[in-house]
MARZABA-976828 format. One line per field, with one value per residue (C-alpha): y, x, z. Coordinates in Angstrom, 1 decimal. Last residue first. Layout:
% MARZABA-976828
c2 <- [Y  ...] $
c1 <- [X  ...] $
c3 <- [Z  ...] $
//
This chain:
% MARZABA-976828
c2 <- [-35.2  -34.7  -30.9  -30.5  -32.0  -29.9  -26.7  -27.5  -28.2  -24.9  -23.1  -24.9  -24.0  -20.3  -20.3  -21.8  -19.2  -16.4  -17.7  -17.8  -14.2  -13.2  -14.9  -13.2  -9.8  -10.2  -11.3  -8.1  -5.9  -7.4  -7.0  -3.4  -2.5  -4.3  -1.9  1.1  -0.3  -0.6  3.0  4.2  2.4  -1.1  -0.2  2.8  2.2  -1.5  -0.4  1.7  -1.3  -3.9  -2.1  -0.3  -1.3  -4.9  -5.5  -3.8  -5.7  -9.0  -8.1  -7.1  -10.4  -12.4  -10.5  -11.1  -14.8  -15.1  -13.5  -15.8  -18.8  -17.6  -17.1  -20.6  -22.6  -23.3  -24.6  -23.1  -20.9  -24.1  -26.0  -27.1  -23.6  -22.3  -24.7  -24.0  -20.3  -20.7  -22.6  -20.0  -17.3  -19.1  -19.8  -16.2  -15.1  -17.3  -15.9  -12.4  -13.2  -14.3  -11.1  -9.0  -11.0  -10.2  -6.6  -6.6  -8.5  -5.6  -5.9  -5.7  -8.8  -9.8  -7.0  -8.4  -12.0  -10.7  -8.7  -11.1  -14.7  -14.4  -11.1  -12.0  -15.3  -13.9  -11.3  -13.8  -16.0  -13.2  -11.8  -15.3  -16.1  -12.8  -13.2  -16.8  -15.5  -13.0  -15.7  -18.0  -15.2  -14.4  -18.1  -18.6  -15.6  -16.6  -15.4  -11.9  -10.2  -7.0  -8.5  -10.0  -6.5  -5.2  -8.2  -7.3  -3.7  -4.8  -7.0  -4.0  -1.9  -4.5  -4.9  -1.1  -1.3  -3.9  -1.6  1.4  -0.6  -2.0  1.3  2.6  4.1  1.9  3.1  6.8  6.1  4.4  7.3  9.8  7.8  7.8  11.6  12.3  10.1  11.9  15.3  14.1  12.9  16.2  18.2  16.0  16.5  20.3  20.3  18.2  20.6  23.6  22.1  21.3  24.9  26.3  23.9  24.8  28.5  28.3  28.7  32.1  33.5  35.6  36.6  39.7  41.8  39.2  36.6  38.4  37.7  34.1  33.9  35.5  33.3  30.2  31.2  31.7  28.1  26.8  28.5  31.6  32.5  35.5  37.8  40.1  37.4  36.5  32.7  33.0  35.4  33.3  30.2  32.2  33.4  37.0  39.3  42.6  42.8  39.7  41.2  44.3  47.8] $
c1 <- [6.1  2.4  2.6  5.4  3.5  0.4  2.5  4.0  0.5  -0.7  2.2  1.6  -2.1  -1.4  1.2  -1.2  -3.8  -1.3  -0.2  -3.7  -4.3  -1.0  -1.8  -5.2  -3.8  -1.0  -3.5  -5.6  -2.5  -1.0  -4.3  -4.7  -1.2  -1.6  -4.4  -2.2  0.6  -1.7  -2.7  0.9  2.5  3.8  6.7  8.3  7.1  8.1  11.5  12.1  10.9  13.1  16.4  17.5  14.6  14.6  18.3  19.0  16.3  17.7  21.2  19.9  17.9  21.1  23.1  20.5  20.3  24.1  24.1  21.3  23.3  26.4  24.4  22.9  26.1  27.1  23.6  22.2  19.9  18.1  18.2  15.7  14.2  17.7  18.0  14.4  15.0  18.3  16.5  13.8  16.4  18.1  14.8  13.8  17.0  16.2  12.7  14.1  16.7  13.9  12.1  15.2  15.7  12.1  12.8  15.8  14.0  11.5  7.9  6.5  4.4  7.1  6.0  2.5  3.8  6.3  3.8  0.9  1.7  5.5  5.5  2.6  4.3  7.8  6.4  4.4  7.4  9.8  7.5  6.9  10.6  11.5  8.9  10.0  13.6  12.5  11.0  14.0  16.4  14.3  13.9  17.7  18.6  22.1  23.3  22.2  19.5  20.7  21.4  17.9  16.4  18.4  17.2  13.6  14.1  15.3  12.2  10.0  11.9  11.6  7.8  7.5  9.3  6.8  3.8  5.3  6.1  2.6  0.8  -0.9  -4.2  -6.3  -4.1  -4.7  -8.4  -8.5  -6.6  -9.0  -11.9  -10.4  -9.7  -13.3  -14.7  -12.5  -13.7  -17.3  -16.9  -15.3  -18.2  -20.7  -19.0  -19.0  -22.7  -23.5  -21.7  -23.3  -26.8  -26.0  -24.9  -28.1  -30.3  -28.5  -29.0  -32.6  -34.3  -32.6  -33.1  -36.2  -35.3  -33.5  -30.6  -29.3  -29.7  -27.1  -24.5  -25.5  -25.4  -22.0  -20.5  -21.9  -20.6  -17.1  -17.2  -18.6  -15.8  -16.3  -17.0  -16.1  -14.7  -17.7  -20.2  -22.6  -22.3  -22.8  -25.7  -27.2  -27.1  -28.9  -31.7  -31.6  -34.4  -32.6  -32.2  -30.0  -27.8  -26.9  -28.4] $
c3 <- [20.6  19.8  20.6  18.2  15.3  16.1  16.2  12.8  11.3  12.7  11.1  7.8  7.8  8.5  5.8  3.3  4.1  3.8  0.5  -0.9  0.2  -1.3  -4.6  -4.9  -4.0  -6.6  -9.3  -8.7  -8.6  -11.8  -13.7  -12.6  -13.5  -16.8  -17.7  -16.7  -18.8  -21.8  -21.5  -21.0  -24.0  -24.7  -26.8  -25.1  -21.5  -21.9  -23.2  -20.1  -17.9  -19.7  -19.7  -16.5  -14.2  -15.4  -15.6  -12.3  -10.6  -11.9  -10.7  -7.3  -7.1  -8.0  -5.4  -2.7  -3.5  -3.4  0.0  1.3  0.0  1.9  5.0  4.9  4.0  7.6  8.4  11.6  9.5  8.4  5.2  2.5  2.1  1.2  -1.7  -3.0  -2.9  -4.7  -7.5  -7.7  -8.1  -10.9  -12.7  -12.3  -14.0  -16.9  -17.3  -17.2  -19.8  -22.1  -21.5  -22.3  -25.5  -26.5  -25.8  -28.0  -30.8  -31.0  -32.2  -28.7  -27.9  -25.4  -23.1  -22.7  -22.1  -19.5  -17.6  -17.0  -16.1  -15.9  -14.0  -11.8  -10.9  -10.3  -7.9  -5.9  -5.6  -4.7  -2.0  -0.5  -0.5  1.1  3.8  4.5  4.7  7.3  9.5  9.1  10.2  13.2  14.2  13.9  16.1  16.9  13.6  14.4  12.4  10.8  7.4  7.2  7.7  4.7  2.6  3.6  2.6  -0.9  -1.2  -0.6  -3.1  -5.8  -5.2  -5.5  -8.8  -10.0  -9.1  -10.8  -14.0  -14.2  -13.9  -10.8  -11.9  -9.5  -6.6  -7.5  -7.9  -4.5  -2.9  -4.4  -3.1  0.4  0.3  -0.8  2.0  4.5  3.2  3.3  6.9  7.9  6.4  8.2  11.5  10.9  10.0  13.0  15.2  13.6  14.1  17.7  18.2  16.7  18.7  21.9  21.4  20.2  23.6  24.2  20.7  21.3  24.8  23.7  24.9  27.4  24.6  22.6  25.2  25.4  21.6  21.3  24.1  22.5  19.1  20.6  21.9  18.6  16.7  14.6  10.9  8.9  11.5  11.1  12.3  9.5  10.1  13.8  13.8  10.9  13.1  15.9  13.5  12.3  13.5  13.1  16.8  16.6  14.0  16.1  15.7] $
//
């Protein structure tokens, strides 16, 4: 005697199928076949399939929501060192892009430099406002020296950014200055990732680094939002000037 004759509802027929669960298409075939034996389930076929479809969609939505929340938790638990290393990697990619832009493409080179400058400026601010002061609290003269060196290297990089900002890619010194900037940034990254960051993990501790990671991320988002607004205004101003000439 099959499950339908036993008085099971259509949904139960599908769920209790010997293969342990079947697709909606198979379910339709099963129910139609079963309806030939009894008229009891005929009117319920569409209701049963609709219920299963809704249940499936609901399950997918819950899974997507769970994945989203897990990703948010993962991001919120990103420590300061991990965040700053990601910044380093992003700037490295921008320099690689700049190298592949031809000298004739002045607008392309200028555009990438603006991205590099924005990334470095934001990175320097969050380090100087949040990360460096926290690391400097460590009772280690070596760590304090590393922080002081970091500030000095930031000054050099900021100086180069200002110099490059004052010229165009057509300037004969442009490429050389970009090269020097890239080398200075690489040196700075090597110092931080090779010395300061390991010492930060040692003296600051995991819990505090997680707290700093949240602070850095929040400040970074704020700065990037402000920078985007300023860039939009600057671009619009440039367009207005050009249109008036």
